[in-house]
N, C-alpha and C positions, 0 to 999 in steps of 0.2 A: 416786442417791435409791433407797431400798428399793424391794423390788416393794410394790407395794402389796394389801393383803388383802383388798380388795373384788374381786366382780366387774368386770371392764373388757369390756364390750359394745359393737359394731358399731352404728353409728345407725339401722341398721332392724330392730335386735332390742331394741328399749327396751322395757322393762317395767315396769310401777308398782313401788314400792318407797317404805319412809318418807324416804328422800332418794335423790335422784338429782343426780348430778354431770355436767353436761353439758360436755365440756373442748374444747378445739380451736379453731383458727381460722378453719374453716370454718363459716362463719356458716348458709349455706343449709342443710346439711347439721341442723346443730343444731336450725334452726326446723323442719325435715320432724320429727327426733325426739321435740320438744316437743309440735309439732301432733299427732304419732300418740300421745304418751302422753295427753294430752290426748282422744282421739278416744277413746281404750282406755277410760279412766275416767267418761267421759259415758256411754259404752253400758252399764258396768258399772250406773251411777246416775246418771240424767239431773239430777239434785238437788243434783247438786255443786258446792261454791262457790268459784270460780276470784278470784285476787287476783292483782294483781303490785308486785314492789317493784325501785326504782330501787338499787341497794347502792349508788352514786357519792351518791346522795342521802340517805341512810336516816336518818330519824327514832329515837331510842332509844324502844323501845316495841313499833315497828312489827309486830315479826314476832311476839312474845308475842301483841299484840292479835290478830291475821290467825288466829294458831291455836289463840287460846280456843276450848272447847267454845258452838257456836250453843244456840240453843234447841231445835231438833230435834235434834239433834246429827247434822246433815248433814255429808260427808265435805268435804274442803276441800283445792283445788290451789293451793298459793302458788308462783308463777313469782318469781325472782328472777332481773334482768339486769346487768351491768357489776358483775360481782362483781372482776372484775379491778381495778376503781375503785373499791373499796368504802371505806366509812370503818370508822375502829376500833370505833366502838360497834359495829357491825355483827356484827365479827369475832367481837367479848367474845359478842355475846349469840347469835348463833348456836352459837360453841362452846358454853354456857350448855343451849340448845337440843338439839345433839346428845346431850347426856349423855341425857335423857329424853325423845326424840321425843312429840309429841302424838299420840292416838290416832284414826284414821281421817282422818290427814294426809298427804298427799304436798307435799314441799318440792324444788323443783327450781331447782337452782343454776346460771346461766349463765357459765362462765369462760372468755374468749377466750384466754388466755395471757396469761405474765409472773409477774414474782415476786410482787404484790401481793397478800396474802390467803393466804400460803404455808403460815402457822402453821395457818389453818381447811383448807385442800385437806390438810395431811398427816396433821391428825386423822381427817377424814373417809376416806382412801386405806387409813389404819391400822383401820380398823374402827369407829370411832365413828359411831352412829347408824343404824348398820345399813344403809348404804348401796350404791349401785351408782354406776358410772360409765360413762358414756357418751362413747364416743372420737370427733371427729369434725375431723379431721385433714384438711387441703389436699389433694387430690387433683391431683398435679403433673405426673403420665404420661398420657401419651395412652391408654394401657393401662389405666390404672385411670380414666380416663374413660370408657372402651369399657365397661369391666364394668358401669360404674354404668349406662349406657345399655341396655346387651344387659339388664341387671339389672328396668329401666324396663318393657320389653315382655314380659320373662318373666313378672313379677307379673301382668301383667294378660293372661297365657294368650296373647299375640298373636306372632306369627313376624316376625323380621326377618334381613335375611341381614347377611353381614359387612360385603359393600362398602356397606349400607345404614349402619351403624353409623360404618365409619369416613370416609363423607359426613358424618357428623352430625358427627361429634365435629372434622373436620375445619372446619364451618363454624362452630360454638360452641366453639371448645378455651379462649377467653378467660375465659368467665363462664359456671358448673356452674347457677346458675339458668336462664339462657336455654336451656343445653340441656337439661336437664330442662321445661324449657316448650316448647320446640321436640318432646320426644320426646311430651311431653300432650296437643301439638295432633294430630301424627299418630296418637294412639292414640286420640282422638277421632274424626276425619276422615276418615282412608283404613280401607277395608273389609277388603282383602284382604291378603294378605302384602307387607309392605313391603319395597321392593327401592331401588336407588340411583335407578332410574327416579323412583320416589316420592319421594324426597328432592330430588332436581332439580326435579320439579314445584314441590315448597313452597317450597324454599330456592336456586333454581338462583340462580348467580351473588352468592349471599350476600348477598341485596339484606337481608335482616332485620341479618345482624349485623352488614353493613357501614353501616346505619342507626343503630343505636346506636352505632359507633365515631365517627362523624361528628357528633352530639348531645355526648358525651360529651368528644372535644374543645373544641367552643366552647363547653358549659356551662364548663368549667374555664378556658376565658379563652384557649386557642391555637387561634388565630385562622387562621394558617396550616397549620396539621397538620390543621383542619377544612376547608379548602376543599381540601386535597391530597384527603385520603379520600372527598368529596365528589365530586369529579371522579373518582376510582379507582370508586366505586359506580356511578356514572353509567354508565361504560364498562362496567360488569360488567353491564347491563341494568336497573342500580336503577330506576324510575319514582319522579318527585319526590313522587307521594301518600304513601307509607309513609314517605318520607324524613321530612316534616312529621309524622306520624303517630309516630315516633320521637321526634321533638321534645316534641309534645303532650305523649305519657305522660310526659316526666322532668319538664318544667315543671308540671303540673298537680299532680305529685306533691308535688315542690317546696313550691308553693304552700298545698297541705294543711298540711304540717308546720312550714313557715317560723313563727317564734315561739313553737313550744309547746317545752316542759320536760317534758312529759309521756314516760312510759317508753314503750318502744317498742312494747311489747305492747298496751297500751292503745289508740296511737296505731292500730297495725294493725288492731284490733279495731274503733276506730271509724270507720275509712277502707275496709274491706273489702281492706287492703295484707297481706302476711306481712311481719315483721320487719326482715329483709335489706332489704327497701324504703325500710324508714322511715330503716336506718342509712344506705343510699346515700343516701339523699335529704338527708339531714343532711350528710355528707361535701359532698354539691354544691354545699349554699348558702351553703359558707365563703368570704367576699369579696362575696357577695352582700347588696342592701340592697331592702326590701320595694318602695318605686318603682320599680327596677332591673328587678325581677321582673315587676311589673305591666308595664312597658313592653316587657318582651322579650315576654311573652302576647299584648299588642296586636300586636307585629310578626309573632307567629307566628298569629295570626288572619288577618292582611292576607294574610299568606304564604300560607295555607292557601284561600283565595280565588282568588290568583291562580295556583296550581296546578292548580286546579279548573276551569278557565276564563274566568276574568276576567281575565287577564293574557296579555300576548303572547310574554312571555318567561319561563318557568317556572324554567329556572336562575340568570337574574339576578335573580329574587322570592328564589328558595333562599339566595343569595350575599349580598345585603342582609339577609337575616335574619339569617344567620351573621355577621355583623358587628355585629349588633346584639345578641345574646347574647354571643358570645365577649367584648364588652365591657362586659357584665353588665350591659347596660339602659340604663347610663351614656353621656353625650355625649362623641364623641372630643375628646381635648386636643391 
């Protein structure tokens, strides 16, 4: 592949350009980059008009309509998701648009990877449209995740020890979004220098990450794995209440997203979520029915009461709930 002729920037170096290609498989970093660009543009002009396009469901003429000058010539931000699944019409019309981008319009193209749309990407990377590329590659190494976490604290002007960074990455190495969330919680709550003792106080026994691993396994239908993870979490000092809270967070998000075909950006804005949370909920919903989801939420509510004092055996209540959810709310056959 020929070297790109347009600037290729890191996710945290995003800046306005007529066209911004956000590429790579790390969805959390892509969401952060797109959100940062939106905030920059809104700070420059609060009247900016923001629209979203789902490239996989693209209707001919959609881009041209959104990019047409408005009555008051307000600037426009057009965010396009799922470019890696785009229609032929989207490729054709976006290539035409790149030949002469609209004034005061910022087009953001989110491409998660793959060969679909290669003709469009090659043209954009070759300089058509005068764009830039924001590369959001997956952080696979612990050193990369440590650098990410350290940058979160540095950007906030806060001190954190190397041991605390290692403890955080060790606890949240499986999910960059959860690592970032843990960093933000520490920034919000911890007033002094953040050390290993601070991290242990907040995340001792890896309670939070274990809770979400239990929920992930159960929601995916892996009952045995979920039960093993539950016992490990409890043995590590986890309390049943935050474990139920982890299930509640995931099931409620699934319930909000269930049945909707709207773009992730629109749903995220409507429900106060990040786009990656919408994408994750959609993956979690595979194999579920609305009735099964409803029964699982009922089981969750009953378990919540049991672990908060109404039941004699909270562990039994948790195991029973995991059975219901791992079976996706359906009766066992």
